[in-house]
N, C-alpha and C positions, 0 to 999 in steps of 0.2 A: 450771229455767233451762238453756237450751241455748246452747252456744258453738259457733261455726263451726270447721271443721277447721283443723289447724295442721300445719306441716311437721316438727315434732319430736315426740318421745315424750311430752312434757308436754302436748301439745295434745289436744283432743277430736276424735273422728271425727264425721262428719256424722250427725246424729240421736242422738248420745250426750249424755246429760244429766249434769251434775255434781250430785252430791247434797251433798257436804261437802268442804271443804278444811280439813284439821286441821293446825294448827301446834303446836309443842312448848309445854308448860306453862311459865309464867313462873318457877316455882320452881327449875327447873334453872339459870336465870341467877342467881337469888338466891343459890344455893349458891356459885357461882363468885364473885360480888361479895363475899360475906362472907369467903371464903377469901383473895381478893386484898386486901381491906381489912385483914384481920388481918395478912397478910404484909407489907403496906406499913407498917402501924403498928409492927410488930416491927422492921423494918429501920430506920425513922426513930428509934425509941427506942435501938436498938443504935448507930446513928451518933451520937446525942446523947451517949451514954456513952463511946464510943470516940473521939469528936472530939478531945478534949484529947490523947489519945495519938497519933492520926494527924496532927494539926496542931500538934505540940508546939513547933515553932519559930515559929509565927505569933503575932501579937498577938491578944488576946482578941476584939477587934472584927473583925479579919480572919478569925479562926477561925469566928465566928458567921456572917459573910457566906458563907464557903465552905460551911459545913454547910447554910445556908439555900438556896444555889444547888443543891447536890446533892439536897436534899429536893424542891425545886421541879421540877428536871429529872426526878427519879424519879416525882413525882406526874403530870407531863404524860405521860411514857411509859406509866405505869400506866393513865391515862385512855384513851390511844390504843389500848392493847392491849384494854381492856375494850370500847371502841366496836367494834373489829374482831371480837372474840369474839361480841359481841351480834349483829352483822350475820351472822356465820357461823351462829350458833345459830338465828336466825330464818329462815334460808333452807331449813331442813329442814321437810318437810311431807309429808302423806299426802293424796292426792286420791282421793276415793271417787266413782265414777260408777255409772251403772246397768249398765255393761258391764265396767268394768275397775277395778283398784286400782293407783294409781301412787304409788310411794314415792320421794321425793327426799331424799337424805341428803347434806348439805354437811359434809364432814369438815375442811376447811380452806379457805383463800382460793382455792386452785387445785386442790382435790380435791373432786369431786362425783360421787355415784352416783345414777343414775336407773334405776328398775326398774318394769316394768309387768307386771301379772298379770291375766289374764282371770278374770272371776267363775266361769267354768266350772272353773278350776283351784284354786279355794279349797276346801280340805278342812275346816278347822276354824279357829276364832278363839278366842283366850284373852286375857282381860284380867287382868293380874297387878298387884296393889298390895301392896307390902311396907312395913311400918313405919308409925309414927305420922304422919309428915309426908305420906306418900303418901295415907293414908286421910283425914287432916284437910283436905288441900288438893285431894283428888280428882284425882290423877294416877297414872300407872303405865305399864307396858309393854303394848302391844297386839301380840300375836303372831298372825300369820296364817300358818297352815300350808298348804302347797301340795301338789298332787298331783305325783307323779313326782320327777324329779331337780332341780327348780327350787328355788332358795333360798327359805327362809321369810322373810316380812317381819316384822321386829322393830322397832317404833317406840317408842323410849323417851321418857319424860316426856310421854306422851300425856294430854291433859286428858280427864277423864271417860271412861276406857277402856271401861267397861261399856256406856255409851251408843253409842260408835262401834263397838264390837265387835258390838253388836246391829244397827246400821245395815249393817255389812258382811254379816252373816249374812242379813238380810232382803233386801238387794240381790242376794245370790247366789241365794236361794230364788226371787225374782221372775225373775231371769235364766234359771234352769233351767226354770221354768214357761213362759216365753215362747220358750225355745229348747230343746226336748226333745232335739234331736239333738246339742246341744253336749256333753253328757256322754259320748256315744258317740264323738265325734270328737276329744276332747281328747288331748293328747300325754302 
């Protein structure tokens, strides 16, 4: 599949073909959802038991309404934060083309890092899966080591890292075969 050139680093050059666009695995979001859900439940239970102390001067019906309003506002804020976190998490991706590897890491709503690496500069690729969940749900870290002083690409929560690691290595091999001078001219 060929895409026309674009004016930014995320675009593809003329004649460049996208092989894969890899987004982070859903399990990374699941972990955050569970943690936030447990935290919200703990806060609601704590408020339920501390409510009579915090609202000692209020009537029981008023106290129940006040606690309900606090829990409802907390639930809405928690939901908004989870929606925002999900959006940020889903913006991180790895774009594998026949010539380049582009990594987009969204760290926050207003913090984004985009890096591009020529296939000529790919030295080694490592797929790393640690633990039961990473193995059971087939996700892990994909580490692309680079030549020279360039930063390595580390893509966490990569789905099927062994498969995508092999894709990167195959694309690099094909690139080197088609561009034999690329290895001599790299920085």
